[in-house]
SESE-780065 format. One line per 5 residues: number of its first residue (from 1); their letters; for each residue z, x, y of C-alpha. Coordinates in Angstrom, 3 decimals. Layout:
<sedrens>
NUM> a> Z,X,Y ~ ...
</sedrens>
This chain:
<sedrens>
1> xxxxx> 90.311,113.676,158.107 ~ 89.237,110.677,160.186 ~ 89.396,112.841,163.292 ~ 86.719,115.134,161.828 ~ 84.020,112.458,161.548
6> xxxxx> 81.884,114.015,164.261 ~ 83.254,117.524,163.879 ~ 81.426,118.678,160.760 ~ 79.583,121.975,160.528 ~ 75.800,122.057,160.209
11> xxxxx> 75.308,123.149,156.630 ~ 73.561,121.938,153.462 ~ 72.665,122.574,149.818 ~ 71.044,125.433,148.057 ~ 67.245,125.219,148.018
16> xxxxx> 66.524,121.831,146.539 ~ 63.780,120.616,144.267 ~ 64.198,116.927,143.623 ~ 61.877,114.869,141.467 ~ 62.591,111.196,140.953
21> xxxxx> 60.175,109.062,138.992 ~ 60.324,105.270,138.869 ~ 58.061,103.523,136.348 ~ 57.268,99.958,137.338 ~ 55.993,98.054,134.303
26> xxxxx> 54.630,94.734,135.535 ~ 55.099,92.086,132.876 ~ 55.144,88.910,134.934 ~ 58.926,88.886,135.112 ~ 60.503,87.672,138.347
31> xxxxx> 63.755,89.474,137.557 ~ 64.226,93.166,138.231 ~ 65.032,95.004,135.012 ~ 65.760,98.726,134.838 ~ 65.424,99.723,131.197
36> xxxxx> 66.384,103.390,131.434 ~ 67.415,106.229,133.723 ~ 67.369,109.963,133.189 ~ 68.730,112.658,135.461 ~ 68.136,116.379,134.829
41> xxxxx> 69.642,119.156,136.926 ~ 68.187,122.643,136.988 ~ 69.833,124.773,139.673 ~ 68.793,128.406,139.867 ~ 72.375,129.576,140.344
46> xxxxx> 73.242,128.392,136.826 ~ 70.167,129.908,135.197 ~ 70.913,133.209,136.959 ~ 74.571,133.090,135.901 ~ 74.764,131.985,132.254
51> xxxxx> 78.233,131.475,130.878 ~ 79.960,133.858,128.523 ~ 82.228,132.472,125.831 ~ 85.332,132.790,127.999 ~ 83.880,131.380,131.269
56> xxxxx> 83.361,128.048,133.000 ~ 81.649,126.900,136.179 ~ 83.141,125.842,139.504 ~ 82.587,123.315,141.054 ~ 84.085,121.376,138.171
61> xxxxx> 82.842,118.098,139.718 ~ 79.364,118.449,141.194 ~ 78.126,116.088,143.898 ~ 80.126,113.853,146.201 ~ 83.652,114.268,144.815
66> xxxxx> 85.653,115.400,147.865 ~ 89.354,115.703,148.744 ~ 90.651,116.382,145.225 ~ 94.294,115.775,144.303 ~ 95.826,116.655,140.960
71> xxxxx> 99.025,116.002,139.015 ~ 100.335,116.499,135.479 ~ 102.596,114.941,132.867 ~ 103.199,117.297,129.991 ~ 99.792,118.782,129.222
76> xxxxx> 97.898,115.787,130.647 ~ 96.223,116.505,133.986 ~ 94.867,113.763,136.265 ~ 92.553,114.345,139.225 ~ 91.340,111.885,141.887
81> xxxxx> 88.847,112.009,144.771 ~ 88.035,110.183,147.986 ~ 85.547,107.348,147.601 ~ 85.184,105.829,151.108 ~ 83.204,102.543,150.822
86> xxxxx> 82.070,103.179,147.240 ~ 83.037,100.511,144.728 ~ 84.931,100.931,142.449 ~ 87.043,103.399,144.385 ~ 88.977,106.609,143.713
91> xxxxx> 87.409,108.039,140.558 ~ 90.061,109.427,138.222 ~ 89.567,112.202,135.663 ~ 91.691,113.499,132.784 ~ 91.974,116.937,131.188
96> xxxxx> 94.334,118.820,128.906 ~ 93.236,122.283,130.011 ~ 91.734,122.104,133.562 ~ 88.310,123.086,132.164 ~ 87.138,120.054,130.151
101> xxxxx> 87.254,116.748,132.036 ~ 86.605,113.097,131.207 ~ 86.362,110.294,133.729 ~ 88.799,107.618,132.597 ~ 87.979,105.065,135.279
106> xxxxx> 88.705,104.308,138.919 ~ 92.127,103.735,140.452 ~ 90.839,100.959,142.727 ~ 88.577,98.777,140.607 ~ 89.335,95.262,141.901
111> xxxxx> 88.574,93.451,145.178 ~ 92.311,92.877,145.609 ~ 92.744,96.648,145.917 ~ 89.667,97.560,147.935 ~ 88.678,95.719,151.136
116> xxxxx> 85.473,97.514,152.097 ~ 82.989,94.608,152.298 ~ 81.971,95.340,155.896 ~ 82.871,99.039,156.092 ~ 80.530,101.872,156.920
121> xxxxx> 80.012,104.203,153.990 ~ 82.375,106.813,155.498 ~ 85.157,104.297,156.074 ~ 87.301,102.923,153.255 ~ 89.355,105.295,151.113
126> xxxxx> 90.371,108.702,152.500 ~ 92.151,111.625,150.827 ~ 93.980,110.004,147.889 ~ 97.050,111.827,146.591 ~ 98.138,111.395,142.970
131> xxxxx> 101.667,112.238,141.851 ~ 103.697,111.837,138.682 ~ 107.370,111.037,139.259 ~ 109.326,112.262,136.243 ~ 112.453,110.546,137.570
136> xxxxx> 111.053,107.099,136.716 ~ 108.077,108.051,134.506 ~ 105.608,106.525,136.978 ~ 102.305,107.662,138.483 ~ 101.565,106.973,142.156
141> xxxxx> 98.353,107.119,144.168 ~ 98.867,107.020,147.915 ~ 95.986,106.939,150.396 ~ 94.654,105.638,153.707 ~ 92.219,102.715,153.542
146> xxxxx> 90.207,102.332,156.736 ~ 89.133,98.787,155.956 ~ 90.482,95.287,155.596 ~ 93.465,95.969,157.828 ~ 95.099,97.938,155.033
151> xxxxx> 95.937,101.361,156.494 ~ 98.295,103.534,154.464 ~ 98.978,102.138,150.997 ~ 100.263,103.022,147.554 ~ 99.476,101.852,144.010
156> xxxxx> 101.282,102.848,140.824 ~ 101.154,102.713,137.032 ~ 103.031,103.852,133.952 ~ 99.755,104.875,132.321 ~ 96.630,105.928,134.303
161> xxxxx> 94.520,104.968,131.269 ~ 95.561,101.318,131.628 ~ 94.942,100.461,135.276 ~ 96.891,100.381,138.521 ~ 98.894,97.869,140.554
166> xxxxx> 97.692,95.991,143.599 ~ 98.270,97.947,146.817 ~ 101.554,98.044,148.669 ~ 100.999,98.428,152.400 ~ 103.138,101.122,154.000
171> xxxxx> 104.508,100.915,157.530 ~ 103.514,104.139,159.226 ~ 100.484,105.410,161.134 ~ 98.378,108.509,160.598 ~ 96.289,109.621,157.617
176> xxxxx> 96.337,111.773,154.470 ~ 99.727,110.673,153.078 ~ 101.195,112.543,150.125 ~ 104.303,111.825,148.053 ~ 106.885,114.368,146.953
181> xxxxx> 109.522,113.548,144.325 ~ 112.452,115.960,144.300 ~ 114.492,116.868,141.232 ~ 117.555,115.052,142.635 ~ 115.759,111.696,142.695
186> xxxxx> 114.979,111.711,146.408 ~ 111.428,111.063,147.544 ~ 109.411,111.769,150.677 ~ 106.042,111.033,152.284 ~ 104.255,113.673,154.358
191> xxxxx> 101.135,112.904,156.390 ~ 98.963,113.821,159.344 ~ 99.590,112.005,162.628 ~ 98.907,112.247,166.342 ~ 101.536,113.976,168.485
196> xxxxx> 104.076,111.791,170.204 ~ 102.660,109.883,173.137 ~ 101.925,112.111,176.090 ~ 102.399,115.328,174.092 ~ 98.834,115.993,172.918
201> xxxxx> 98.075,119.479,174.245 ~ 94.377,119.797,173.356 ~ 91.570,118.098,171.424 ~ 92.341,118.311,167.712 ~ 96.097,118.742,168.252
206> xxxxx> 97.808,116.968,165.337 ~ 101.171,117.099,163.582 ~ 102.571,116.773,160.072 ~ 105.345,114.213,159.682 ~ 107.780,113.563,156.858
211> xxxxx> 109.617,110.334,155.954 ~ 112.270,109.500,153.416 ~ 110.704,107.228,150.784 ~ 112.547,104.343,149.135 ~ 111.346,104.495,145.515
216> xxxxx> 113.069,101.249,144.525 ~ 111.292,99.217,147.208 ~ 108.177,101.390,147.794 ~ 108.542,101.822,151.523 ~ 109.346,104.512,154.045
221> xxxxx> 112.836,104.346,155.484 ~ 112.614,103.326,159.171 ~ 113.806,105.994,161.577 ~ 113.707,108.799,159.018 ~ 110.463,110.348,160.297
226> xxxxx> 110.418,113.917,161.548 ~ 107.675,116.276,162.748 ~ 107.734,119.360,160.508 ~ 104.529,121.045,161.749 ~ 103.302,120.789,165.339
231> xxxxx> 99.646,121.727,165.833 ~ 99.376,124.078,162.868 ~ 100.407,127.560,161.834 ~ 100.437,128.938,165.395 ~ 100.180,126.342,168.149
236> xxxxx> 99.562,129.060,170.760 ~ 96.135,129.523,169.131 ~ 95.369,125.787,169.482 ~ 94.709,125.124,165.785 ~ 92.883,121.862,165.041
241> xxxxx> 93.206,119.063,162.497 ~ 96.267,120.070,160.513 ~ 96.038,117.544,157.655 ~ 96.007,116.968,153.893 ~ 99.665,118.036,153.406
246> xxxxx> 101.334,118.522,150.020 ~ 104.891,119.631,149.221 ~ 105.720,121.675,146.105 ~ 109.069,122.936,144.828 ~ 109.294,126.319,143.149
251> xxxxx> 112.350,128.438,142.457 ~ 114.500,126.097,144.558 ~ 112.320,126.392,147.686 ~ 109.938,123.897,149.268 ~ 106.344,124.867,149.997
256> xxxxx> 104.171,122.839,152.395 ~ 100.428,123.365,152.016 ~ 97.956,121.869,154.487 ~ 94.302,121.992,155.453 ~ 93.592,123.380,158.923
261> xxxxx> 90.499,123.857,161.078 ~ 88.614,120.630,160.351 ~ 86.576,119.765,157.280 ~ 83.508,121.699,158.502 ~ 82.745,125.381,158.773
266> xxxxx> 86.219,126.390,160.082 ~ 88.015,124.671,157.194 ~ 90.920,126.517,155.570 ~ 94.130,126.098,153.619 ~ 97.511,127.289,154.918
271> xxxxx> 101.002,127.487,153.410 ~ 104.592,127.362,154.729 ~ 108.026,127.548,153.082 ~ 111.508,126.135,153.705 ~ 114.863,125.731,152.016
276> xxxxx> 114.705,121.986,152.732 ~ 111.883,119.425,152.405 ~ 112.490,118.566,156.062 ~ 112.214,122.135,157.277 ~ 112.254,124.223,159.293
281> xxxxx> 109.103,125.651,157.670 ~ 108.105,129.309,157.938 ~ 104.363,130.085,157.750 ~ 103.147,132.705,155.308 ~ 102.194,135.924,157.102
286> xxxxx> 98.822,136.029,155.315 ~ 97.492,132.587,156.268 ~ 94.945,131.238,155.538 ~ 95.276,131.445,151.773 ~ 91.809,129.946,151.216
291> xxxxx> 88.719,129.857,153.461 ~ 85.017,130.753,153.567 ~ 84.704,130.859,157.352 ~ 84.594,134.611,157.958 ~ 81.350,135.544,156.204
296> xxxxx> 77.742,135.941,157.341 ~ 75.979,132.646,157.844 ~ 72.977,133.322,155.611 ~ 74.792,134.881,152.633 ~ 73.308,134.512,149.149
301> xxxxx> 74.422,131.548,147.000 ~ 76.496,130.301,149.895 ~ 79.596,128.164,149.398 ~ 81.272,126.879,152.561 ~ 83.828,124.488,154.098
306> xxxxx> 86.478,125.383,151.505 ~ 89.818,123.637,151.992 ~ 91.739,120.372,151.474 ~ 93.449,121.718,148.362 ~ 96.125,120.699,145.875
311> xxxxx> 98.097,122.854,143.408 ~ 99.223,122.268,139.844 ~ 100.948,124.341,137.201 ~ 98.364,125.008,134.526 ~ 98.438,126.125,130.916
316> xxxxx> 100.844,128.949,130.148 ~ 102.650,128.419,133.466 ~ 99.871,129.768,135.678 ~ 99.077,127.741,138.795 ~ 95.617,126.517,139.774
321> xxxxx> 94.287,124.948,142.951 ~ 91.581,122.311,143.312 ~ 89.791,122.021,146.641 ~ 86.604,120.825,148.290 ~ 83.664,122.976,149.346
326> xxxxx> 79.905,122.590,149.880 ~ 76.785,124.460,148.794 ~ 74.217,124.577,151.636 ~ 70.413,124.512,151.316 ~ 67.717,126.682,152.874
331> xxxxx> 68.157,124.913,156.224 ~ 71.971,125.167,156.004 ~ 72.279,121.422,155.406 ~ 74.510,119.491,153.006 ~ 72.788,116.967,150.725
336> xxxxx> 75.062,116.925,147.667 ~ 78.161,116.501,149.820 ~ 81.607,117.995,149.338 ~ 82.343,118.916,145.730 ~ 85.495,119.676,143.708
341> xxxxx> 86.090,123.372,143.028 ~ 88.952,125.144,141.259 ~ 90.518,128.617,141.465 ~ 93.509,130.261,139.805 ~ 96.531,130.923,142.004
346> xxxxx> 98.416,134.187,142.321 ~ 102.062,133.247,142.916 ~ 103.585,136.604,142.060 ~ 104.931,136.992,145.590 ~ 106.794,134.636,147.902
351> xxxxx> 103.673,132.624,148.744 ~ 100.797,131.392,146.588 ~ 97.284,132.598,147.330 ~ 93.951,131.509,145.870 ~ 92.565,134.302,143.705
356> xxxxx> 89.233,135.377,145.234 ~ 89.569,132.511,147.725 ~ 89.149,134.844,150.697 ~ 85.864,136.379,149.537 ~ 82.517,134.595,148.993
361> xxxxx> 83.099,132.145,146.157 ~ 81.418,132.850,142.827 ~ 79.997,130.246,140.401 ~ 81.940,131.354,137.300 ~ 85.624,131.693,136.385
366> xxxxx> 87.574,132.992,133.412 ~ 88.983,130.200,131.279 ~ 92.710,129.851,130.716 ~ 93.824,131.650,127.558 ~ 93.072,129.731,124.383
371> xxxxx> 90.756,127.154,125.994 ~ 87.270,126.432,124.662 ~ 84.556,125.240,127.038 ~ 83.284,121.869,125.752 ~ 81.138,120.940,128.743
376> xxxxx> 78.895,117.997,127.913 ~ 80.354,117.706,124.383 ~ 82.864,115.379,122.731 ~ 82.791,112.978,125.662 ~ 83.588,115.617,128.284
381> xxxxx> 81.647,115.631,131.533 ~ 78.774,118.108,131.691 ~ 78.881,121.025,134.076 ~ 76.236,123.439,135.383 ~ 72.703,122.325,134.521
386> xxxxx> 72.616,119.189,132.389 ~ 70.750,115.991,131.600 ~ 72.269,112.532,131.979 ~ 70.479,109.660,130.234 ~ 71.182,105.932,130.410
391> xxxxx> 69.346,103.253,128.425 ~ 71.504,100.395,129.745 ~ 72.229,99.194,126.200 ~ 76.018,99.383,126.392 ~ 77.956,96.424,127.757
396> xxxxx> 79.810,98.730,130.124 ~ 78.059,100.995,132.572 ~ 78.774,104.690,132.579 ~ 81.606,105.292,135.060 ~ 79.402,107.525,137.195
401> xxxxx> 77.409,104.498,138.379 ~ 78.782,102.981,141.592 ~ 78.040,100.237,144.090 ~ 78.816,100.038,147.791 ~ 81.274,97.661,149.482
406> xxxxx> 81.634,95.409,146.471 ~ 81.716,95.222,142.674 ~ 78.605,96.217,140.735 ~ 79.177,93.187,138.515 ~ 78.270,90.909,141.433
411> xxxxx> 74.603,91.891,141.129 ~ 74.037,93.432,137.694 ~ 74.142,92.330,134.087 ~ 73.249,94.063,130.849 ~ 70.641,92.332,128.673
416> xxxxx> 68.546,93.352,125.683 ~ 65.797,94.478,128.043 ~ 68.138,96.659,130.078 ~ 69.882,96.456,133.428 ~ 69.091,93.219,135.253
421> xxxxx> 69.576,93.226,139.019 ~ 70.144,90.050,140.984 ~ 68.791,90.877,144.442 ~ 70.983,90.218,147.456 ~ 69.527,88.959,150.722
426> xxxxx> 71.105,91.961,152.426 ~ 68.919,95.043,152.436 ~ 69.791,98.721,152.305 ~ 70.357,98.902,156.094 ~ 73.138,96.326,156.021
431> xxxxx> 76.812,97.091,156.617 ~ 77.468,94.752,153.702 ~ 77.319,94.830,149.902 ~ 73.775,95.604,148.734 ~ 72.219,95.157,145.295
436> xxxxx> 71.880,98.883,144.709 ~ 73.266,100.913,141.849 ~ 73.933,104.526,142.824 ~ 74.157,107.847,141.000 ~ 75.380,110.886,142.917
441> xxxxx> 73.024,113.791,143.516 ~ 74.740,116.615,141.639 ~ 72.293,119.502,141.848 ~ 70.111,121.263,144.360 ~ 67.265,121.121,141.843
446> xxxxx> 66.924,117.964,139.784 ~ 64.657,115.222,138.561 ~ 65.450,111.631,137.758 ~ 63.400,108.924,136.087 ~ 63.807,105.212,135.563
451> xxxxx> 61.745,102.333,134.220 ~ 61.610,99.036,136.087 ~ 60.026,95.721,135.160 ~ 59.297,93.834,138.365 ~ 56.817,91.618,140.174
456> xxxxx> 57.659,90.693,143.785 ~ 56.986,87.087,144.750 ~ 56.841,87.494,148.533 ~ 57.086,90.002,151.357 ~ 60.863,89.475,151.304
461> xxxxx> 61.050,90.946,147.803 ~ 61.210,94.687,147.192 ~ 62.465,96.901,144.402 ~ 62.315,100.611,143.817 ~ 64.336,103.647,144.698
466> xxxxx> 66.325,104.872,147.684 ~ 67.325,108.386,148.648 ~ 70.453,107.445,150.540 ~ 72.927,109.270,152.742 ~ 74.196,106.119,154.478
471> xxxxx> 73.118,102.770,155.878 ~ 71.383,104.433,158.848 ~ 69.930,107.519,157.164 ~ 67.755,107.065,154.089 ~ 64.311,106.791,152.519
476> xxxxx> 63.063,103.743,150.616 ~ 60.165,103.999,148.165 ~ 59.379,100.613,146.739 ~ 57.024,97.889,145.631 ~ 56.595,94.748,147.745
481> xxxxx> 54.054,92.048,148.488 ~ 52.009,90.981,151.516 ~ 50.012,87.774,151.302 ~ 48.423,87.969,147.844 ~ 48.438,91.752,147.603
486> xxxxx> 50.953,94.266,146.271 ~ 51.858,97.441,148.132 ~ 53.745,100.641,147.619 ~ 55.654,101.479,150.799 ~ 57.606,104.459,152.043
491> xxxxx> 60.049,103.912,154.892 ~ 62.257,106.394,156.720 ~ 65.380,105.246,158.554 ~ 67.070,107.593,161.001 ~ 69.811,106.103,163.133
496> xxxxx> 68.564,102.934,164.781 ~ 64.892,103.671,164.052 ~ 63.042,102.686,160.887 ~ 59.411,103.672,160.413 ~ 56.916,102.990,157.651
501> xxxxx> 55.555,106.452,156.969 ~ 52.832,105.210,154.649 ~ 51.797,102.247,152.545 ~ 49.004,101.579,150.098 ~ 47.671,98.477,148.403
506> xxxxx> 47.634,98.690,144.613 ~ 46.606,96.634,141.653 ~ 49.378,95.548,139.322 ~ 47.087,95.580,136.323 ~ 48.644,98.864,135.174
511> xxxxx> 51.995,100.587,135.239 ~ 53.007,102.246,138.485 ~ 55.017,105.451,138.630 ~ 56.942,106.620,141.671 ~ 57.939,110.219,142.215
516> xxxxx> 60.134,111.887,144.821 ~ 60.095,115.670,145.055 ~ 61.969,117.985,147.375 ~ 62.408,121.680,147.818 ~ 65.103,122.423,150.329
521> xxxxx> 64.310,120.380,153.405 ~ 60.743,119.488,152.328 ~ 60.448,116.123,150.563 ~ 57.317,114.421,149.277 ~ 56.759,110.973,147.787
526> xxxxx> 53.929,110.018,145.452 ~ 52.801,107.425,142.941 ~ 50.597,107.216,139.863 ~ 48.659,104.350,138.301 ~ 47.831,106.170,135.071
531> xxxxx> 51.072,108.019,134.425 ~ 49.315,111.378,134.688 ~ 47.982,112.076,138.176 ~ 50.061,111.380,141.264 ~ 48.842,110.544,144.743
536> xxxxx> 50.974,111.674,147.661 ~ 52.189,108.962,150.000 ~ 53.076,110.107,153.511 ~ 52.648,113.855,153.185 ~ 55.678,116.157,153.371
541> xxxxx> 58.722,114.824,155.179 ~ 62.077,116.317,156.141 ~ 65.138,115.734,153.989 ~ 67.410,116.448,156.946 ~ 68.348,112.776,157.290
546> xxxxx> 69.855,112.948,153.795 ~ 72.265,115.682,154.883 ~ 75.814,115.402,156.164 ~ 75.151,117.573,159.203 ~ 72.491,115.135,160.505
551> xxxxx> 73.865,111.815,159.242 ~ 77.529,112.833,159.831 ~ 80.305,111.239,157.823 ~ 81.883,112.452,154.601 ~ 79.600,111.450,151.737
556> xxxxx> 76.782,113.106,149.821 ~ 73.275,111.923,149.087 ~ 72.782,109.422,146.269 ~ 69.896,108.036,144.233 ~ 69.848,104.243,144.298
561> xxxxx> 68.199,101.749,141.968 ~ 67.489,99.169,144.632 ~ 66.426,95.544,144.876 ~ 66.538,93.038,147.721 ~ 65.314,89.562,148.638
566> xxxxx> 65.774,90.445,152.317 ~ 63.101,93.115,152.624 ~ 62.043,93.975,156.175 ~ 59.589,96.765,155.301 ~ 56.065,95.610,156.073
571> x> 52.977,97.480,154.832
</sedrens>
């Protein structure tokens, strides 16, 4: 996937209406205290497609949850996603039925596991693979960490509910490693790599390699590596970016499934079969088995970029596949990022195929037999349109809150008044940990509110909200000080250029409300001094800089509760 960093398609969300309100209650406090947060999603696709009793929505994880991998032990299913420079890293979810999911934590939740302090947001953790090894009753998560000199690494645990080991560095190059544990006790690692030196035939030419894996010592066996796929399904067609490999065993045969075509608009999933885990592998005649690349560009309720999949045997023996895809906006741009979708698998023939994975994807699926949809109930994550509220009264933050490049606990604490933020001297533009708490944008249409008690002491102090794609592409709407006066400022950062779009002096005698609204590509920022009428600040601006196609990289847009003592925005 690293190779695709500048190879993404130019697509985006469904038409977006975003409203984010920040209430600044000035009480003379020098500390920044967020006392509540509320997020409400209201996408038209869900209102137009209400669920019947036997249906559920896909994506099952909305917002920036890409590169899903899934495994099972008994009727316990565990799913993980890429997290890049987010901290903690590799969110992990649990289900007993593939419909109702709970987040149980993060695989990488300690600085000893995650070395992303100076990483760009799209560096860090790529394409984690989770596997249960029934031979030793152990779970493994293997991944590539582009930070801290780590490279390919593995962590393991007997119980995913109870935390994971420190990383074990693995001695091979390439990306997207995946483990396969055979019934006879043997183990293997497959991964993407560059062709042997001097044998690269074209840009995007990659190979899939396999190694014998020493389970006792957690290392690949030197000299055991072998190329099992060269280029892709048909190298005469110059396929690009063969990656994300997984091996499955069914009916005594070995199936190798890979992503092909890059993680943009030519993304797809392909399958091969062999009588040995080391090949030779025969491609299915009907490849790809999943893609959205063949349809008209401006189709209704568009879903795109489908690929990077993983398979699991579901309830009643039926297989399912999880994969990433995006939902573009009116300008064909991606703001919510790559999300986790699911489809049933038809494996009645020699090769598996995603059911309805070769036609335009639909928002609803039939539930597995006997399953009840409990979305948003009994501790299960909500799906579709929902409201998330946080009063910051619990000692532990909801697991959906994340930091960047370092632990959240380094800058937050929970007090009676709410969430207290200790501002860092680094600001939101820094390739360093920032004192910003993020919540993923999960809908095309949503509103979010928060209450903040804050009084800046100098022009170096600022607190408010960020609409953030990465360190070089974002908006900041905040309260700061200049001389003896207080100002609301709106700054746009695009690449190397930051510009104050508008600023206005205000009196802090009353509460101040901030609002961000967007519809598709059109964003507007406003404030209110009476809590009723809002005054626009800066007119209508483009949300393109919050999209993956403009900002590049692999993440989605996030809402950040932001504070800094290193403010460089001047009214």
